[in-house]
N, C-alpha and C positions, 0 to 999 in steps of 0.2 A: 504494500500500500504506500501511497505518497507520504513523504515525511512531513509531519506537522512541525511548524516552526515557532510555536508559542506554548507557553504555559503560564498559569496564574497562581500566585501564592497569596492566600488570605490569612492575615494574622490578627486575631482579636487580642486586645490588650487593655487591661484595667490596672492602673498603678503598677506598671512594670518597669519603672525607671532603673531598677537595679540590674535588670537582665536584658532589656530589649536591645541595647547596643551590641551585646554579644550575639544575640539572635540574628540581628540584621547584618552584622559584619560577615557572618558565615553565609547567609543567604545571598548577599550582594557579591561576595567573592565568587560564589558558584555561578551566579547569574552572568557575571562578566566572562567567566570561562565558557559557559554555554554559548554566549553571543559570539565569542571569538573563534571557538573550535567548531561549533555546530550551527552557527548562524541562527540560533534560537533566541527569540525575545522572551524574557522573563518579566512578567508584570507582577509587581508586589504592592499589595493593598494592606495597610495597617488600619484596622478599625478600632481606634482608641475609644473606650466607652467609660464615661463618668470619671475620668482621671482627675485627681487632685494633686498629682506630682508632676515630674518633668517628662513623662512618657511621650507626650505629643512633641515637645521641643526636641527631644533626642531623636525621635523617629524622623522628623523633618530635616535632620542633618544628612540623611542618606538619600542621595539623588539617584534615580528619579522615582523614589517611592511615593505612592499616593497615600496620604494620611487623612483619615476621616476623624474629625473631632466630634464625637457623639456626646450629647449632653447626659443621657441616662446610662447608668451602669447596667451590664448584663451581657453575658457571653453570647447568648442566642441572638439577641438583637444585633450584636456586633457581627456575628457570622452572616446573618441575613443582609445587613447593610453592606458588608464587604462583597458578598455574592452579587448584589445588585450592581456593583461597580465593575467587578472583575469580568473580563471578556473571553478568556482563553481556556483551553483544555490541553492537557490534564489540569485539574483544579486541585491545589494542595492547600490543606488547612493545617496551620502550624501554631502551636502555643508560643506566646511571646517569651517564655522563660526557657525555651529549648534551643540547644545549639546543634546544628546539623554537621555531621562528619563530612569530610571531603567526598565529593562525587555523589552525594545523596540526591540532589535535584536531578542530575543527569540520569541516575538509575531509576528514579520514579518516572521520569519522562519516557524512558525506554520501556519500562514495564507496562505503562498505560497507553502506549502508542498502538492501540487496538480499537476495533470497531465494537467489540463486545462490552457489556457492563462489567467493570472490574473495580475493586478497591485494593489499595496497596499501602504498605508502610514499611519502613526499614526496621532492622533490629534495634532494640532499645538498650542503652547502657546507662544504668543508674549510677550517678556520681556520689557514692556514699562516703567518700573520704571526709572526715570531720563530723560524721553523724554519730549519734550515741549508739551504744551496743545494741539496745533493742531495735533500733531502726535498721542497723546493719543486719541483724538476725532476720528481721522481717523480709528484707529484700533478698537475702541469701536464699530463702525458700521461695519467695514470690517469683524470682527470675527463672526457677526451674520448673514451674508449673506450666502445663500446656496452655492455659488461658493467657499467660504472659508471653510464652515463646511463640505461640501461633496466631494470636489475635492482633488487633490494632488498638484496642482500648488500653489507655495508660501509657502509650508511647509518645504522647504530645504532638503527634502528627499523623494524618492520614490523607490519602489522595484518591481521587476517583477519575475514571475516564469520562468522556462526554456522555456515553450511554449509561454509565454508572450514576452520573449525577441526575439522570432522568428517573431514577428509582424513587425520588421523593421531591416534593416541592420546596417550600421554605423549611428551614430547620424548625422542628416543633419546640414548644416550650418545655423542654426536659433538661435535667441537670447533666446527664451523661450523653453528650452529643456524639462522642466517638462510638460509644456502645450502641446507640440508636442506629448509626450508619452501619456498623459492623454486622448487625443482625439482619440487615436487609440483603446481605449477600451470602450465598452458599460457600462452603469451604473451597470448592473448585473455582469460585470467582474471586477469592481473596488471595492476594499475592504478597509474598515477602520479597521486597526489593533488596538490592545491595545498598551500601551506605550505613549510616548510624544516626540514631536519635539520642542525643546526650541530655538526660533528664536529671535535674537536681532535686532529689526528694526532700521531704521534711527533715530537718536536722535533729529534732527532738521528738520523744514519744508523744507528748501532748499534741504537737502539730501533726504528726502522723495520724493520730486518732481523729483529729478534725477532718483531715483529708479522707480517711477511710469512711467516716460517717457520711460525708457528702456522697461518696461513691455508693455506699449502701442505700442512701436515699434515692439516688439515680437508678440503681438496679431495681428497687422496689417500685419505683414510678413506671419504669418500662415494663416490668412484669405485670402491671395492672392494665396495660394498654391492650386493645384488641389485637389479635394476631393478624399481621399483614399477609398478603398472598405469598410473598417471597421471604418475609421476615420472620425470625424466631425471637419472640419476646418472652420466652419462658425463663424461669429462674435457673441458675447454673450451680446452685449450692451443692447439690448431690455430686456432680462431676468434680467439683473442687475438692470435696472431702475424699472422694475415692483417689484422686490424684495425690493428695497429701499423704494418705495412708500408704500408697504404693511407694512414694518417695522415701518415707522414713523406714519402710520395710527393707528397701534395697540399700539405704544409707542411714544406719542407726545413729551415726554421728550428728545427724541433723535434728534429732529429737528435741534438744533444747530450743533451737531456732524455730522448729515447727510449733512448739508450744507457744512461743511468742506470737507467731503468725496467727495461730488459731485464737488466742486470747484477744489480740487486737481486732480481728474481724468480728468476733462475738460481741465485744464491747461496742464496736461501731454499729452493729446491727441493732443492739439494744438501745443505744442512744438515738439512732435514726427512728426507731419505732416508738419509743416512749419518752425519752428525756430531752432530745434536742432536735425535734422534727422540723422546727422553724428556722429560717435563716440560712445564710450561705456559710458553710464551714470552709475556711480558706487558710492555707498555710502561709503564715507571715514569717516563718523562720528563715526562708531563703530570699526574702524581699527586703 
């Protein structure tokens, strides 16, 4: 098929002054490389939403990035506003606190240069240096579970082909946008590209618990939605437990870390259900 010469990157950002320069530096470096080597134009749209810090000013230093200064905070509104401006495919959705490893944009473009509906993301590398022991233990287990190794949720980035973007209209008002998109695609339609997504997780246990509570809220929210024709919105708790049991059975040395993982997830689900169901649980330890 004919080579497509464009792609768009949409970056929602709320008070990300601490990390957005790192994010955009990696994106723009790869954009320049794609332009020079592959004659591929990379359109970058930052949808800053409800920012009270220097996120907008920092993003505007990067030419020729399009920066939307949206009044109201909210990731879903930012995603939809960025989508309304973005013109090209593949369409990449990137969290503002994520740094892409070399060649990631080119790899996503190559993986999604197809006519069929596809979703893709690169492998994730959690940057746990400096994190407390419970956080390191949690991610030591999390990285080895099939849900982390094979999915796109939690990677801070996902991308869709043109036909893949037609699977849904606007992003719905849900907390887990990546999980919503992931469940619209079958395993054969979900691709793992080359490259790397570098994610800085919560530094401390309290912040990790806040993040996992938000994720638990998002999972419960999606589980309550009607099943789409092609989407799977059922809960995945059973498969996670089975994978965890298998992991510690084959590697007993992971039992202490697995206990931390299980305790954090249990507490997050209890908080999401009973204690902290309202509000946005955000990690401030890396911002």
